[in-house]
N, C-alpha and C positions, 0 to 999 in steps of 0.2 A: 504494500500500500504506500509505503514511503517512497519507493522508487517511482511508482506511477505519479505520485504527487510532484516529485522532483522533475520528471521528464515532461509532464503535462501540467504546468502550473495553472493554465486556464481551465483545467479539468476536462477538456474535450480530448479524448484519446483518438489521435489521428494516424496512428501507425498500427498495422496488424493485418490479420487474415481477411477480414470482412466476412461475408457470407459465402464461403468457398463453394464453388460449383453452382451458384445461383445462375439461372438462365438470363437474368437481367442484372445490371449493376446495382450494388448496394454500397452506400458510403461507409468507409471504414469507421468514420466517426459515430455512426449509429450503433454498429456492433461493438466497437471498442468501448464506447462510453456506457452502453447498457451493461457490458460485462463489469466495468468499473463500479457501476451502481449495484450490481448483484454482490460484488465483493464487499462494498461498504455495508450493505445490509447483513451479510454474513458476519462481518467483523463486529457490527453492532450487537448481533445475537451472542457471539462469543464473549464480548465484554459484559453483557448482561448476565450470562451464566457465571462469569467469574466475579461478579459484583464489582466490576471496574466501572464505576459510574462516570468517571471522567471520559474514558474512551467510548463508553456507550453513547454519551451525549455527542462526542466528537464525530463518531461515525454516523449517528442519526442525522446530524447537521449536514455532513457530507452527502448522505443519501438524498436529503431534501434538496440540496443545491444541484446535484446531478439530475434529479427528476425535473427540476425547474429548467435546467439548461437543455435537456433532451426535448422537453415539451416545447420550449421556445424555438428550438432549431428545426424540429421535425413535425410539429403539430400546429403551432400558432401561425406559421407563415407558409405560403406555398413552397413546395419543394421544386426547385428548378432542375431541368434536364432529365435525362432518363434515369429511372430508379425502379427497383423491384418493389412495387407497392404492396405486394403480398407480405414480404418481409418487413416493410416499413410498418404497416398497420398491425400485423401480428406481434411485432416487437413492442410497440406502444401498448397494446392490450396486455400482452404477457407480463410486462414489467409494471403494470398498473400506473402508467404515465398519464393517461387520459382522466380528467376530472369526471366525476359521476354524471354531471349534467350533460356532458358531451359524449358519453359512451354510445349512445344511439348512432351518432354520426360516424364514430370510429367503427362500429360493427357494420354499418351499411357500407362504409368504404372498404372494409376487408372483404365482405361478401362480393362486392362489385369487382374487386381486384381478382378474386378467385374466378368469378364468372368470365372475366376477360383473359384469364390464363389459357395456355395451350390446352385444348380439349376440356376446358373448365377445370383443369388440374392445377396442382401446385407448380410453381417455377422457382421455388426457394432453394437455398443451399443448405449447408450443414447445420447452421443455427436456425435459420428461418423455418426450416421444416419442423423442428420441435416446437417453435413458437406458434406456428400456424395450427398445428394439430391441437395444442393446448388451448389456444385462443378460440378456435371454432368449437371445441368441446365445451368451454366455459360459457359460450353464448348460445348453447343448446342447438348447435348445428351438427349433432352427432350423425344424423343420417347422411348429410353431405360428406362428412369425413369417411363414413363407411363406403359410400359410393365411389369416392376418389380412391381410397385404399384398395378397393376390389376391382377397379376398372383395369382393362388391359390396354387402354389408349396411352399414347406418349404424352407427357412424361409420367412415370409412375412405377410402382412396385410390380403391378400386374403386367405392365409392358416388359419389365425385366424377366419375369417368370415366363411369359409367352415366348421369349427368345432363348429359353433354356437355362436361365439363371437359377442357380441353387443357392446363391448368396447375394447379398446386396452389393450393388456396384458403387464406385466412388462418384460417378457422374450419372446423370439421368440417361445418357446414351451408352450403349456398350462400347467399351474402349478397344482400341487397336494396340494394346499394350502400353499406352501412354499413362493410363490411369488403372487403378486396381479394379478387378472384377470380383473381389472378395474384400469388402471394406464395410465397416459399420456406419458409413456416412449418413444415410437417411434412416437409420434404425437405432442410433445411440441416444442415450439420455444425456445430452450435453449440458 
């Protein structure tokens, strides 16, 4: 946590993996800063368990600041340029960035992003896939999740199975030995 604070004094994490293998670009700042937020929340919990009230408050304040920054950058103003809107809205919902009064708009935006995806499927990467599954389940879209998970259209797990996969691939398309065809990419709990 100290290293991240030193490297990113403005609290926006702008270096890292982003949403690896997303079919559309995802800003590193979204993924990096939400991971920093998750870490701050974990550290707050650790401090609470250890009765370390000073650090509990410190990490609570950091989590609040990060939530505000992420909301300001990725919700309060229009996002310019190409971006994977599925990962965007799923991340904001997954990390509880959206105020309760605006949850309906965020849900609608996520559902529209899925509808606009290839074959009405996910186009998310390693992190966005977890977030979208969780976000859709939280907003009671479990039937939509079921349909996508069980579809054999591209991109998706059924598409992989239809092409003979017995393991999950690292990318939504079968690789020509550039990427792994045995990888927990879209099946791990990141």
